[in-house]
Structure formats: C-alpha cells, structure tokens
C-alpha positions as CSV (number, residue, x, y, z in Angstrom):
1,M,47.7,-4.6,41.5
2,K,48.3,-4.8,37.7
3,R,45.5,-5.7,35.4
4,A,47.3,-8.9,34.3
5,E,47.5,-10.0,37.9
6,C,43.8,-9.3,38.3
7,G,43.1,-11.5,35.3
8,L,45.1,-14.4,36.8
9,I,43.3,-14.2,40.0
10,L,39.9,-14.2,38.3
11,A,41.0,-17.1,36.1
12,G,41.6,-19.0,39.3
13,V,38.1,-18.4,40.6
14,L,36.4,-19.7,37.5
15,T,36.7,-23.3,38.6
16,F,34.0,-25.9,37.8
17,S,32.7,-28.8,39.8
18,G,30.4,-31.3,38.0
19,G,29.7,-28.7,35.3
20,A,28.5,-26.0,37.8
21,V,30.4,-23.0,39.1
22,R,31.2,-23.4,42.8
23,A,29.0,-21.1,44.9
24,D,32.0,-19.9,47.0
25,R,33.8,-18.7,43.9
26,V,30.7,-16.7,42.8
27,D,30.7,-15.2,46.3
28,D,34.4,-14.3,45.8
29,L,33.5,-12.4,42.6
30,I,30.6,-10.7,44.3
31,G,32.9,-9.6,47.1
32,Q,35.4,-8.2,44.6
33,L,32.6,-5.8,43.3
34,H,33.2,-3.9,46.6
35,S,37.0,-3.7,46.2
36,K,38.7,-0.3,46.5
37,Q,40.6,-1.0,43.3
38,V,38.8,-0.1,40.1
39,E,40.4,-2.8,38.0
40,V,39.3,-5.5,40.5
41,R,35.7,-4.3,40.4
42,S,35.7,-4.1,36.6
43,D,37.2,-7.5,36.2
44,A,34.8,-9.0,38.6
45,A,31.9,-7.6,36.7
46,D,33.4,-8.9,33.5
47,A,33.7,-12.4,34.9
48,L,30.1,-12.3,36.1
49,V,29.0,-11.5,32.5
50,K,30.4,-14.9,31.5
51,L,28.9,-16.8,34.4
52,K,25.4,-15.4,34.0
53,T,24.5,-16.4,37.6
54,P,21.3,-15.0,39.1
55,R,22.9,-15.0,42.5
56,A,24.9,-12.0,41.5
57,V,21.9,-9.9,40.5
58,P,21.5,-7.9,43.8
59,A,25.2,-7.1,44.0
60,L,25.3,-6.0,40.4
61,I,22.3,-3.8,40.8
62,Q,24.2,-2.1,43.6
63,T,27.3,-1.8,41.4
64,M,25.3,0.1,38.8
65,G,25.8,3.0,41.3
66,D,29.6,2.7,41.2
67,P,31.3,6.1,40.9
68,V,33.4,4.9,38.0
69,E,31.6,4.8,34.6
70,S,33.5,1.8,33.3
71,V,32.5,-0.3,36.3
72,R,28.9,0.8,36.0
73,A,28.9,-0.2,32.3
74,R,30.3,-3.6,33.1
75,A,27.7,-4.1,35.8
76,V,24.9,-3.2,33.4
77,R,26.4,-5.6,30.8
78,A,26.6,-8.4,33.3
79,L,22.9,-7.8,34.3
80,A,21.8,-7.7,30.7
81,S,23.1,-11.2,30.2
82,T,21.5,-12.5,33.4
83,I,18.3,-10.8,34.3
84,T,14.8,-12.2,33.6
85,K,11.4,-10.9,34.2
86,T,11.5,-12.3,37.7
87,D,14.0,-9.5,38.4
88,L,11.5,-6.8,37.6
89,A,10.9,-5.9,41.3
90,P,14.5,-5.2,42.3
91,L,15.0,-3.1,39.1
92,L,11.9,-1.0,39.9
93,V,13.3,-0.5,43.4
94,A,16.6,0.7,41.9
95,L,14.8,3.0,39.5
96,S,13.3,4.8,42.5
97,D,16.7,5.1,44.3
98,R,16.7,8.8,45.2
99,E,20.3,8.8,46.3
100,N,22.0,7.4,43.2
101,A,21.2,8.7,39.7
102,N,23.6,6.3,38.0
103,R,21.7,3.4,39.5
104,R,18.4,4.8,38.4
105,A,19.7,5.2,34.8
106,G,21.1,1.7,34.8
107,A,17.8,0.3,36.0
108,A,15.9,2.1,33.3
109,T,18.2,0.7,30.6
110,L,17.7,-2.8,31.9
111,L,13.9,-2.4,32.1
112,G,14.0,-1.5,28.4
113,L,15.9,-4.7,27.7
114,L,13.4,-6.7,29.7
115,N,10.6,-5.3,27.5
116,D,8.0,-5.8,30.2
117,R,5.0,-3.5,30.1
118,R,4.6,-3.7,33.8
119,A,7.5,-1.3,34.0
120,V,5.8,1.4,31.9
121,H,4.2,3.4,34.8
122,N,7.5,3.6,36.7
123,L,9.5,4.5,33.5
124,V,7.0,7.2,32.7
125,Q,7.6,8.7,36.1
126,A,11.3,8.6,35.4
127,T,10.9,10.7,32.3
128,S,10.6,13.7,34.6
129,D,13.6,12.7,36.8
130,R,15.8,15.7,37.9
131,E,18.8,14.1,36.2
132,A,19.0,14.2,32.4
133,P,20.8,10.8,32.0
134,V,17.9,9.1,33.9
135,R,15.3,10.8,31.8
136,A,17.2,9.8,28.6
137,A,17.5,6.2,29.7
138,A,13.8,6.0,30.7
139,I,12.7,7.5,27.4
140,E,14.9,5.0,25.5
141,A,13.4,2.1,27.5
142,L,9.9,3.2,26.7
143,G,10.7,3.4,23.1
144,E,12.0,-0.2,23.2
145,I,8.9,-1.4,25.0
146,G,6.7,0.4,22.6
147,D,3.6,0.8,24.8
148,P,1.5,3.5,23.0
149,T,0.1,4.8,26.3
150,A,3.6,6.3,27.0
151,A,3.6,8.5,23.9
152,R,1.9,11.5,25.4
153,Y,4.4,11.7,28.1
154,L,7.3,11.3,25.7
155,R,5.9,14.3,23.7
156,E,6.5,16.4,26.8
157,N,10.2,15.6,26.6
158,L,10.5,17.0,23.0
159,T,11.1,20.4,24.6
160,D,13.5,19.2,27.3
161,P,16.4,21.6,27.8
162,Q,18.9,18.8,27.3
163,P,19.6,17.8,23.7
164,R,20.3,14.2,24.6
165,V,16.8,13.9,26.1
166,R,15.1,15.5,23.1
167,L,16.9,13.2,20.8
168,K,15.9,10.1,22.8
169,A,12.3,11.4,22.9
170,V,12.0,11.9,19.1
171,T,13.7,8.6,18.4
172,A,11.3,6.7,20.8
173,L,8.2,8.3,19.2
174,G,9.5,7.4,15.8
175,L,10.0,3.8,16.9
176,M,6.4,3.8,18.3
177,R,5.1,5.2,14.9
178,D,2.9,7.4,17.0
179,T,0.9,9.4,14.4
180,Q,-0.4,11.8,17.1
181,S,3.2,13.0,17.6
182,A,3.9,14.0,14.0
183,A,2.9,17.7,14.5
184,A,4.9,17.9,17.8
185,I,8.0,16.6,16.1
186,V,8.0,19.0,13.1
187,P,9.5,21.9,15.1
188,L,12.5,19.8,15.9
189,L,13.4,19.9,12.2
190,R,14.7,23.4,13.2
191,D,16.3,22.3,16.5
192,R,19.6,24.0,17.3
193,T,21.2,20.5,17.5
194,P,21.9,18.9,14.0
195,A,21.5,15.4,15.3
196,I,18.0,16.2,16.6
197,Q,17.0,17.8,13.3
198,S,18.0,14.6,11.5
199,G,16.4,12.4,14.1
200,A,13.2,14.3,13.7
201,A,13.2,13.7,9.9
202,V,13.8,10.0,10.4
203,A,11.1,9.8,13.0
204,L,8.6,11.5,10.6
205,A,9.5,8.9,7.9
206,R,8.8,6.1,10.3
207,I,5.5,7.5,11.6
208,G,4.3,7.9,8.0
209,D,1.9,10.8,8.5
210,R,1.8,12.7,5.1
211,S,0.5,15.9,6.8
212,V,4.2,16.7,7.4
213,V,5.1,16.7,3.7
214,P,5.0,20.5,3.3
215,A,7.3,21.0,6.3
216,L,9.8,18.5,4.9
217,I,9.7,20.1,1.5
218,H,10.5,23.5,3.1
219,V,13.5,22.0,4.8
220,V,14.9,20.4,1.6
221,E,14.5,23.7,-0.1
222,D,16.5,25.5,2.6
223,K,20.2,25.5,1.6
224,T,21.5,27.4,4.6
225,S,22.8,24.3,6.5
226,L,26.3,23.2,5.8
227,E,26.4,20.0,7.9
228,P,27.3,16.8,6.0
229,F,24.4,14.3,5.9
230,D,22.3,17.1,7.5
231,V,18.6,17.5,7.9
232,R,18.1,18.2,4.2
233,F,19.4,14.7,3.3
234,Y,17.2,13.0,5.9
235,S,14.2,15.2,5.0
236,A,14.6,14.1,1.3
237,Y,14.9,10.5,2.5
238,A,11.7,11.0,4.6
239,L,9.8,12.4,1.5
240,G,10.7,9.2,-0.4
241,A,9.5,7.1,2.5
242,L,6.2,8.9,2.7
243,N,5.7,8.3,-1.0
244,D,3.8,11.5,-1.6
245,R,4.0,12.9,-5.2
246,R,3.7,16.5,-3.9
247,A,7.4,16.1,-3.1
248,A,8.4,15.3,-6.7
249,P,9.2,18.9,-7.9
250,V,11.6,19.6,-5.0
251,L,13.2,16.2,-5.2
252,Q,13.8,16.7,-8.9
253,K,15.5,20.0,-8.1
254,G,17.5,18.0,-5.5
255,L,19.1,15.9,-8.3
256,S,21.2,18.9,-9.2
257,D,21.9,20.1,-5.7
258,K,25.5,21.0,-4.9
259,D,25.4,18.7,-1.9
260,P,26.0,15.1,-3.1
261,T,24.1,13.7,-0.1
262,V,21.0,15.5,-1.2
263,R,21.4,14.2,-4.7
264,V,21.7,10.7,-3.2
265,A,18.5,11.1,-1.1
266,A,16.6,12.8,-4.0
267,A,17.5,10.0,-6.4
268,G,16.4,7.3,-3.9
269,A,13.1,9.1,-3.2
270,L,12.3,9.6,-6.8
271,G,13.0,5.9,-7.4
272,S,10.5,5.0,-4.7
273,L,8.0,7.4,-6.2
274,R,8.7,5.8,-9.7
275,M,8.8,9.3,-11.3
276,Q,9.3,8.8,-15.0
277,T,9.9,12.5,-15.4
278,A,13.1,12.1,-13.4
279,V,14.6,9.6,-15.8
280,P,16.6,12.0,-18.0
281,M,18.4,13.6,-15.0
282,L,18.9,10.2,-13.3
283,T,20.6,8.9,-16.4
284,K,23.0,11.9,-16.3
285,L,23.8,11.1,-12.7
286,L,25.2,7.7,-13.7
287,T,28.4,9.6,-14.5
288,D,28.4,11.7,-11.3
289,K,31.8,11.8,-9.6
290,Y,30.4,10.6,-6.3
291,Y,30.0,6.8,-6.0
292,L,26.8,6.9,-3.9
293,V,25.1,9.2,-6.4
294,R,25.8,6.8,-9.3
295,F,24.8,3.8,-7.2
296,T,21.5,5.3,-6.0
297,S,20.6,6.6,-9.5
298,A,21.1,3.2,-11.0
299,Q,18.9,1.7,-8.3
300,A,16.2,4.4,-8.9
301,L,16.2,3.8,-12.6
302,G,15.6,0.1,-12.0
303,N,12.7,0.9,-9.7
304,I,11.2,3.3,-12.3
305,G,11.6,0.8,-15.1
306,D,11.6,3.2,-18.0
307,R,13.2,1.7,-21.1
308,S,14.7,5.0,-22.2
309,A,17.3,4.5,-19.4
310,V,18.7,1.4,-21.1
311,P,21.6,3.0,-23.1
312,A,22.9,4.9,-20.1
313,L,22.7,1.8,-17.9
314,L,24.6,-0.2,-20.5
315,K,27.4,2.4,-20.3
316,G,27.2,2.0,-16.5
317,L,28.1,-1.7,-16.9
318,K,31.6,-0.5,-17.7
319,D,31.9,1.7,-14.6
320,S,35.3,1.4,-12.7
321,N,33.4,0.6,-9.5
322,E,32.1,-3.0,-9.1
323,D,29.1,-1.9,-7.1
324,I,27.9,0.4,-9.8
325,R,28.3,-2.3,-12.4
326,E,26.3,-4.7,-10.3
327,Q,23.6,-2.2,-9.6
328,C,23.3,-1.3,-13.3
329,A,23.0,-5.0,-14.2
330,K,20.2,-5.4,-11.6
331,A,18.4,-2.3,-13.0
332,L,18.6,-3.7,-16.6
333,G,17.1,-6.9,-15.3
334,K,14.2,-5.0,-13.7
335,I,13.5,-3.0,-16.9
336,G,13.5,-6.3,-19.0
337,D,14.7,-4.8,-22.3
338,R,16.4,-7.3,-24.6
339,R,18.8,-4.7,-25.8
340,A,20.6,-5.3,-22.6
341,V,21.5,-8.9,-23.3
342,P,24.9,-8.4,-25.1
343,G,26.1,-6.0,-22.4
344,L,25.0,-8.4,-19.6
345,L,26.7,-11.4,-21.3
346,A,29.9,-9.4,-21.4
347,L,29.9,-9.3,-17.6
348,F,30.3,-13.0,-17.3
349,S,34.1,-12.6,-17.4
350,D,34.1,-9.9,-14.7
351,S,36.7,-10.6,-12.0
352,D,34.2,-9.7,-9.2
353,E,32.0,-12.8,-8.6
354,A,29.0,-10.6,-7.6
355,I,28.9,-9.2,-11.2
356,P,28.4,-12.4,-13.2
357,K,25.8,-13.4,-10.6
358,A,23.9,-10.1,-11.0
359,A,24.2,-10.4,-14.8
360,V,22.8,-13.9,-15.1
361,L,19.9,-13.1,-12.8
362,A,19.1,-10.1,-14.9
363,L,19.1,-12.3,-18.0
364,G,16.7,-14.6,-16.2
365,R,14.3,-11.7,-15.7
366,I,14.7,-10.5,-19.3
367,G,14.0,-14.1,-20.5
368,D,15.7,-14.1,-23.9
369,P,16.2,-17.8,-24.9
370,K,19.1,-16.8,-27.1
371,S,21.2,-16.2,-24.0
372,L,20.8,-19.9,-22.8
373,P,24.1,-21.3,-24.3
374,A,26.2,-18.6,-22.7
375,V,24.3,-19.0,-19.4
376,R,25.0,-22.8,-19.4
377,K,28.7,-22.1,-19.5
378,L,28.4,-20.4,-16.1
379,L,27.5,-23.8,-14.6
380,Q,31.3,-24.4,-14.6
381,H,32.0,-21.1,-12.8
382,K,34.5,-21.3,-9.9
383,D,32.1,-19.5,-7.5
384,P,29.3,-21.7,-6.2
385,T,26.8,-18.8,-5.9
386,V,27.3,-18.0,-9.6
387,R,26.8,-21.7,-10.5
388,A,23.6,-21.8,-8.4
389,A,22.2,-18.7,-10.0
390,A,23.1,-20.0,-13.5
391,A,21.3,-23.3,-12.8
392,D,18.1,-21.5,-11.8
393,V,18.2,-19.3,-14.9
394,V,18.9,-22.3,-17.2
395,K,15.7,-23.9,-15.9
396,M,13.8,-20.6,-16.5
397,L,15.1,-20.1,-20.0
398,A,14.7,-23.7,-21.0
399,K,10.9,-23.4,-20.5
400,R,10.6,-20.6,-23.0
C-alpha cells in the first residue's frame, strides 16, 4: 500500500461524534499498530499523536519495542503527548522488560519527560543495563528529573566504555550542578571523543566549582587540538562562567590565538571578568576579520565600561555588519561617555531598524539633554519599536 493511500485511510478514521473521537475508530488505529506494513504502523502512531487518547497508551508502550526505529520514534512521540503521572506503573514495567531493549529505552525517555521522582530508583538501576541505548536514556532521564541522590550513580557512568553513555552522564551531572562531581568530570576534558571533552567543559561551567580552574587553564593553553569549536573554546567559556581572575592571563593570551573560536571565548570571558587590562587588545579585535570576534569584543568592552574604548567603538559604528554596529552602540551606552553622542545620532538614519533603536536607547543611558531634539524626530519613525524606544528616552531626557 502506498503512503498516500495509508493517509487517506487514516483520514477516514478520524471522524468525530459530538466532539469526541468514536471509540471504534481509536480501536482501528490501535489495531493498525500491529500491521505487517511499516507505513501503516507509522501512520497509525502519527494519528494517535494528534488524538492524545489514554486508551492507546498500553498499545503504544508495546509499539516502543517495534523492530523499526521510525515506528518506535513515533510511538514515543505519541506517548509523550498523552501520558500523565497515572501512567507511571506501566512505564516502570516496560523499563524492566528483559526481552526488548528498545522498549526499555523508550520507557526511560518517557519517565524523564514525566519528571516524577518515584521513578528515580528504577532509572538508577537502568544506568547499569547491559545495552548502551538503555543506559544512555536512563541517564538522560535522571538528568531531567534532577534528583541529587542519583548523582553518585551517574558518576560511575563517566567511565562507561560507550562514548554516548559518557556524554549523557557528564551532561546530566552538569544539569544537576552537582559540585561533588567536578573532580570526576575533569579527566573527561581529555576524553578521546571531542564531544565529551566539550561536554565536560560545559558541565564544569554549570557546576561552578572554582577548584577546576587550573585544569581548565591547562586545556586552554594546550594548542594541539585542531577541532573547530573544540575543548579549548568551551574551556575558555567555562573560565568566564566561573568568574575567577586566576584565568585572566591565559584568557588575555587567548585574544591573540590563531583559532578565532578561542578569541571569541576569551573576549567573552574577559568581559565577564571586567578586566580593564584587556581593553587595548579588545579594541584591536574590533577590526578582526571574523564577525563573531568583533561582536564579542564589542560586547566585552561594554561590560568592562572603560572610557578608553570609546574611539574604537565609534569606529565600530561604521562596521559593514549591522550586528556589529548595534553591539557597538549598546557598548557606548553602557560606558556612558558623551563623546559618543554625535556618532550615535548618525545611526538614526541606518536602514536596519535595530540600529536606530539601539542608538536611541544608548543615548538614554548617556543622558545628554542636547540630544533631545534629534530623539524627538524618531517619534515619527516607520518602525513601532523605534518609536516606542524614542518615547521612553524623550521622557528620560526631558527630566534632566
């Protein structure tokens, strides 16, 4: 049977009586979940997604064990739109189904979506399942539930032989912000799988334990990795998130790194640290050939707030990229130096509506009453968001 024909058949069963789906039609769809034809099973599961009928839950749980991945995925999606915490018991039964690993994995995924702590014990047991997809699904579910009592079991999976499982474990521990896991995660910064290295750095940033700063500094200094957006980028990002000034020297070196992603992360981190000693190099990076480096450097200069950056940011208002112009305008507003007023007024005629809005808001922060006549003209701007911003700034400036 062709897929179009299947769709016509299913369209016919979706009939309504008094606003409710007729029970026998739901039974037809449930029956089609057992069809020998893959397309019929898939389309039946898709139809049950739309119906969201609890009557189909037992059959869909069985369908999670279908030999065809696309059918299993549709069954899980249908259950995700239907299940409630009253369905906890049948999902726990499916999680312990020794005969079908696909059903166990699907049950673990759904238990994570239910976010019911009563499932934690069973999910913890599933983290040692003989099948890697089940372990991975159980670990991800525990991360979503966020029960701290599961963390010590998840730490055991950081050394799992399967990369997918290790990645899920480090991600889950990061989501839990489990400080006791920081030391156990550090070795994964050197994992043989690049995604796990990066995941470890992100997890350490979320956990927020500054004891890992030396390890992250060492990773940023190691230039042997050639992966784009690799662990050096994420480690520099983590150092910024941890807000520890011990990282300042290596981050300032990162501003001249050959890898533009490291320059981006270093600029962002130094902005978070508000390192005034980084201002000269950050102003130079406003002319970097990579857009993200210029963008992040402008953002960092605004966060630092050093007036010596004003001339370079004024030049940035003429950048060919509208996002850079906007970010430079915002930075000048944060710094609050009146030398920026003429340059910001010149942006009122910019063709990108976001630019005059950023400029007028920056003028509001600077607070120079002399800019009031020009700001009033923006009350007639064609873009309503610009007019609204101008109206707010007119009120601010009029009070000065």
